[in-house]
matplotlib code that plots the C-alpha trace (Angstrom):
import matplotlib.pyplot as plt

x = [-29.5, -29.0, -29.2, -26.1, -28.3, -27.0, -29.7, -27.5, -24.0, -23.0, -19.8, -17.8, -18.4, -16.4, -14.4, -13.4, -10.8, -10.9, -8.0, -8.7, -12.3, -14.0, -17.2, -18.2, -20.8, -22.2, -23.8, -26.4, -29.0, -29.8, -30.8, -34.4, -34.0, -37.7, -38.2, -34.9, -34.6, -31.9, -30.5, -31.3, -28.6, -27.2, -24.6, -21.9, -19.5, -20.7, -20.2, -23.3, -23.3, -25.8, -27.3, -26.4, -27.4, -29.8, -30.5, -32.5, -29.6, -27.0, -26.4, -23.6, -22.3, -19.7, -17.0, -15.3, -11.6, -12.5, -14.3, -11.5, -9.0, -11.0, -12.2, -11.1, -12.2, -8.6, -7.7, -10.9, -10.6, -13.2, -14.7, -14.6, -17.7, -19.4, -22.1, -25.3, -28.1, -30.7, -31.5, -33.7, -37.4, -39.4, -41.4, -38.4, -37.3, -34.0, -32.5, -28.9, -28.1, -28.2, -25.6, -24.9, -22.8, -20.0, -16.9, -14.7, -11.5, -10.0, -9.2, -7.3, -8.1, -5.2, -6.4, -8.9, -9.9, -12.6, -14.6, -16.9, -19.3, -18.6, -15.7, -13.7, -11.9, -9.7, -9.6, -7.1, -8.7, -6.9, -5.6, -7.9, -11.0, -10.1, -11.9, -15.2, -15.1, -16.4, -17.0, -20.5, -21.0, -21.9, -19.6, -20.1, -17.5, -17.8, -21.5, -22.3, -23.7, -21.6, -21.2, -17.7, -17.0, -13.6, -11.3, -7.5, -6.0, -7.1, -7.9, -11.4, -12.9, -15.9, -17.6, -19.6, -22.4, -23.0, -26.0, -24.0, -21.2, -23.6, -25.4, -22.3, -18.8, -17.3, -16.2, -13.9, -12.1, -8.5, -5.7, -4.4, -7.7, -8.7, -12.2, -14.3, -15.2, -18.0, -18.1, -21.4, -22.8, -24.0, -20.4, -19.4, -22.3, -21.7, -18.0, -19.1, -21.6, -19.0, -16.1, -17.8, -15.8, -14.6, -17.4, -20.1, -20.0, -19.6, -22.9, -21.8, -22.1, -18.8, -17.6, -17.3, -21.0, -22.1, -20.1, -21.5, -25.0, -24.2, -24.2, -20.4, -18.6]
y = [18.1, 14.5, 11.0, 9.3, 6.8, 6.9, 7.1, 6.5, 6.7, 9.1, 10.0, 13.2, 13.9, 17.1, 19.3, 22.9, 24.5, 28.3, 29.3, 27.9, 27.1, 24.5, 23.9, 20.2, 18.3, 15.1, 12.5, 10.7, 8.7, 6.6, 9.6, 10.9, 14.6, 15.3, 17.0, 18.9, 22.6, 25.1, 26.1, 22.7, 20.8, 17.4, 15.6, 14.6, 12.2, 13.7, 17.3, 19.5, 21.2, 23.7, 22.8, 25.6, 23.8, 20.9, 18.5, 15.3, 13.1, 15.6, 18.6, 21.1, 22.7, 25.2, 23.9, 26.7, 26.9, 26.2, 23.0, 21.9, 22.5, 20.6, 17.6, 15.0, 17.2, 18.4, 15.0, 14.2, 13.5, 13.1, 9.7, 9.1, 7.6, 9.5, 8.8, 11.0, 11.9, 14.6, 16.8, 15.4, 16.1, 16.5, 13.4, 11.3, 8.3, 9.0, 5.7, 6.7, 9.5, 13.3, 14.5, 18.1, 17.6, 19.7, 17.6, 17.7, 16.3, 13.7, 10.2, 7.4, 3.7, 1.9, -1.7, -3.7, -7.3, -9.5, -11.5, -13.8, -11.5, -8.6, -6.1, -4.9, -1.5, 0.4, 4.1, 6.6, 9.9, 13.2, 13.2, 16.1, 14.1, 11.0, 12.2, 12.4, 8.8, 6.2, 2.4, 1.7, 5.3, 6.8, 8.4, 9.6, 8.4, 9.8, 10.5, 7.1, 6.7, 3.9, 2.3, 2.3, -1.2, -0.6, 2.2, 2.2, 5.7, 7.7, 4.6, 3.0, -0.1, -0.5, -3.7, -3.4, -5.8, -6.7, -4.4, -1.3, -2.4, -2.7, 0.6, 2.9, 3.4, 1.3, -1.4, 1.2, 1.9, 0.5, 1.0, 4.6, 6.1, 9.4, 9.7, 12.6, 12.3, 13.9, 13.0, 12.7, 16.2, 15.3, 14.7, 18.2, 19.9, 17.8, 18.9, 22.6, 22.1, 20.6, 22.9, 26.2, 29.0, 32.5, 33.8, 32.1, 31.5, 27.9, 26.1, 24.6, 21.1, 19.2, 15.7, 15.8, 16.8, 14.2, 11.5, 12.7, 12.2, 8.7, 9.6, 8.9, 5.9]
z = [4.7, 3.7, 5.1, 3.6, 1.8, -1.8, -4.4, -7.5, -8.8, -11.6, -13.5, -13.6, -17.3, -17.4, -15.1, -16.1, -13.8, -13.4, -11.2, -7.8, -8.7, -11.0, -12.8, -13.0, -15.1, -13.6, -15.9, -13.8, -15.8, -12.7, -10.6, -10.9, -11.7, -12.4, -9.0, -9.1, -10.1, -10.4, -7.0, -5.4, -3.6, -4.5, -2.4, -4.7, -3.0, 0.2, -0.8, -0.9, -4.3, -5.8, -9.2, -11.7, -14.9, -15.4, -18.2, -18.6, -17.3, -16.0, -13.8, -13.4, -10.3, -9.2, -6.9, -4.8, -4.0, -0.3, -1.3, -3.5, -0.7, 1.9, -0.1, -2.6, -5.5, -5.8, -7.3, -9.2, -12.9, -15.7, -15.8, -12.1, -10.5, -7.7, -5.1, -5.4, -3.1, -3.4, -0.5, 2.3, 2.2, 5.5, 4.5, 3.8, 5.9, 7.8, 6.8, 7.6, 9.9, 9.7, 7.1, 6.3, 3.2, 4.7, 4.5, 7.6, 6.1, 3.6, 4.7, 3.0, 2.5, 4.1, 4.1, 2.0, 2.8, 1.2, 3.7, 1.7, -0.1, 2.2, 2.2, 5.2, 4.9, 7.2, 6.6, 8.2, 9.2, 9.8, 13.4, 14.3, 13.4, 15.4, 18.6, 16.8, 15.5, 17.9, 17.6, 16.5, 15.7, 12.3, 9.8, 6.2, 3.7, 0.2, 0.9, 2.3, 5.8, 7.4, 10.8, 12.5, 13.6, 15.2, 16.0, 16.3, 16.8, 13.8, 11.8, 11.7, 10.3, 8.0, 7.0, 3.8, 2.7, -0.9, -1.4, -0.3, -2.7, -5.6, -5.0, -4.4, -5.6, -2.8, -5.2, -6.7, -3.5, -3.4, -0.9, -1.2, -2.4, -0.8, 0.6, 1.9, 5.6, 7.5, 11.2, 13.1, 13.5, 17.0, 18.2, 17.0, 18.9, 22.0, 22.0, 21.7, 24.5, 26.8, 26.1, 25.3, 23.6, 24.3, 22.2, 24.3, 28.1, 29.3, 29.8, 33.2, 31.7, 31.9, 31.8, 35.6, 36.1, 33.6, 35.5, 38.8, 37.4, 36.1, 32.4, 32.0, 33.3]

ax = plt.figure().add_subplot(projection="3d")
ax.plot(x, y, z, "-o")
ax.set_aspect("equal")
plt.show()
């Protein structure tokens, strides 16, 4: 598990493609690897990857065909900057929100506007994810926990302050860039609770019963 609070940025130093899979090497002198061991997880642009090789200022990881198909890794090239976060410890502060590192889909930056020292971005999400994105809710974009400031169909607006721009890869994001999206995990579990599934009997909790009890207006 992660929080979406980026600890450092690194660079994709090398990528070796093996059929539908890849092996990547991340150069990350700004990330403290002293407490990392083989088999640990590091969120790399929001993707939970397992460390398979470890050095003083780098780590390697395998990227499965499934991950490549569902994330922006399909288009990544050597030299690209990536956001990095080590796995959450039980004693850590949850400064962002609960992030699993399992990307739900790939969005695209469609508008970029400078507002003084801040940056406003509009991102278009896949249509199937739109129902999980709510104004003032949380979303993870390339591993960064961000607040949704407005929603328009499958598009959503982000407003980034200077500190976030300095500590992440956000300053690299231009119109047309693909970004990894992970919706708020609570929204997914809430949907499952309300709708049930053939594999599990309905809970009896519906939007109608929530409305009758005053929880939905």
